[in-house]
C-alpha positions as CSV (number, residue, x, y, z in Angstrom):
1,M,26.9,1.2,0.2
2,K,23.9,3.5,-0.4
3,L,21.0,4.8,1.6
4,V,17.9,5.2,-0.5
5,S,15.2,7.5,1.0
6,A,11.9,7.5,-0.8
7,I,8.9,9.6,-0.1
8,V,5.7,8.1,-1.5
9,K,1.9,8.2,-1.1
10,P,0.7,6.2,1.9
11,F,-1.6,3.9,-0.1
12,K,1.4,2.8,-2.3
13,L,3.5,1.5,0.7
14,D,2.4,-2.1,0.3
15,D,3.1,-2.1,-3.4
16,V,6.6,-0.7,-2.9
17,R,7.3,-3.1,0.0
18,E,6.3,-6.1,-2.2
19,A,8.4,-4.8,-5.1
20,L,11.4,-4.5,-2.9
21,S,10.9,-8.0,-1.4
22,E,10.8,-9.4,-5.0
23,I,14.3,-8.1,-5.7
24,G,15.7,-9.4,-2.4
25,V,15.7,-6.3,-0.2
26,Q,15.3,-7.6,3.4
27,G,15.1,-4.4,5.6
28,V,13.2,-1.2,5.2
29,T,12.5,1.5,7.8
30,V,9.2,3.3,7.3
31,S,8.1,6.6,8.9
32,E,4.9,8.5,8.5
33,V,5.8,12.1,7.4
34,K,4.1,15.2,6.2
35,G,5.2,17.7,3.6
36,F,4.5,19.4,0.3
37,G,6.3,20.2,-2.9
38,R,4.8,21.3,-6.2
39,Q,1.6,19.6,-5.0
40,K,1.2,22.4,-2.4
41,G,-1.8,21.8,-0.2
42,H,-5.5,21.7,-0.7
43,T,-8.7,22.9,1.0
44,E,-11.1,20.6,2.7
45,L,-14.5,21.1,4.2
46,Y,-15.0,20.0,7.9
47,R,-18.3,20.5,9.7
48,G,-19.2,23.3,7.3
49,A,-15.9,25.2,7.7
50,E,-13.3,25.3,5.0
51,Y,-9.6,25.0,6.0
52,V,-6.3,24.6,4.2
53,V,-4.3,21.4,4.5
54,D,-0.7,22.7,4.0
55,F,1.2,19.5,4.7
56,L,0.1,16.3,3.0
57,P,0.6,12.9,4.6
58,K,3.3,10.8,3.0
59,V,5.4,7.8,3.9
60,K,9.2,7.8,4.0
61,L,11.1,4.6,3.3
62,E,14.8,4.3,4.1
63,I,16.7,1.4,2.6
64,A,20.4,0.7,3.1
65,I,21.7,-1.4,0.2
66,S,24.9,-2.5,-1.5
67,D,25.9,-0.5,-4.6
68,E,25.0,-3.4,-6.9
69,L,21.3,-3.2,-5.9
70,L,20.9,0.5,-6.5
71,D,19.5,0.5,-10.0
72,Q,17.1,-2.3,-9.2
73,V,15.8,-0.6,-6.0
74,I,15.3,2.7,-7.8
75,E,13.4,0.9,-10.6
76,A,11.3,-1.1,-8.2
77,I,10.3,1.9,-6.1
78,S,9.6,4.1,-9.2
79,K,7.3,1.5,-10.8
80,A,5.5,0.5,-7.6
81,A,4.9,4.1,-6.4
82,H,3.9,5.6,-9.8
83,T,0.3,6.8,-10.3
84,G,1.0,9.4,-12.9
85,K,-0.5,12.1,-10.7
86,I,1.2,15.0,-9.0
87,G,2.6,14.1,-5.6
88,D,3.9,10.6,-6.5
89,G,7.0,11.4,-4.5
90,K,10.8,11.5,-4.7
91,I,13.8,9.2,-4.3
92,F,17.0,10.4,-2.8
93,V,20.3,8.4,-2.9
94,T,23.1,9.1,-0.5
95,T,26.4,7.3,0.2
96,V,26.8,5.4,3.4
97,E,30.3,5.4,4.9
98,Q,29.8,2.8,7.5
99,V,27.2,0.5,9.0
100,I,27.5,-1.4,12.3
101,R,25.0,-4.0,13.6
102,I,24.8,-3.3,17.3
103,R,24.0,-6.8,18.4
104,T,26.9,-8.6,16.6
105,G,29.3,-5.9,15.8
106,E,29.2,-6.8,12.1
107,T,30.2,-4.0,9.7
108,G,29.6,-3.0,6.1
109,T,27.2,-5.0,3.9
110,D,27.2,-7.8,6.5
111,A,25.5,-5.5,8.9
112,V,22.7,-4.7,6.5
């Protein structure tokens, strides 16, 4: 099993969720996060005062999937989150050793 973590722009969340639903992904955990990479920050003007926004708002999706779905999930997220501009995000893939559904005690892919 794999855990796919994707950091994307907030306005792309619905597009990514729809793309994942189309390929049969049933569960996604979403968190609002802040950060920066090459995009760095930017300056904004608020009530006449200029200030630096160091950490930009992003959305983090976490999806636990079977190994067979990995390529489809990466492609779906990449296409749906792509704008072609800096700050589109990143996808991280890690191996999951074990999953347990607390309610039923199911394990492995049955628990997802």
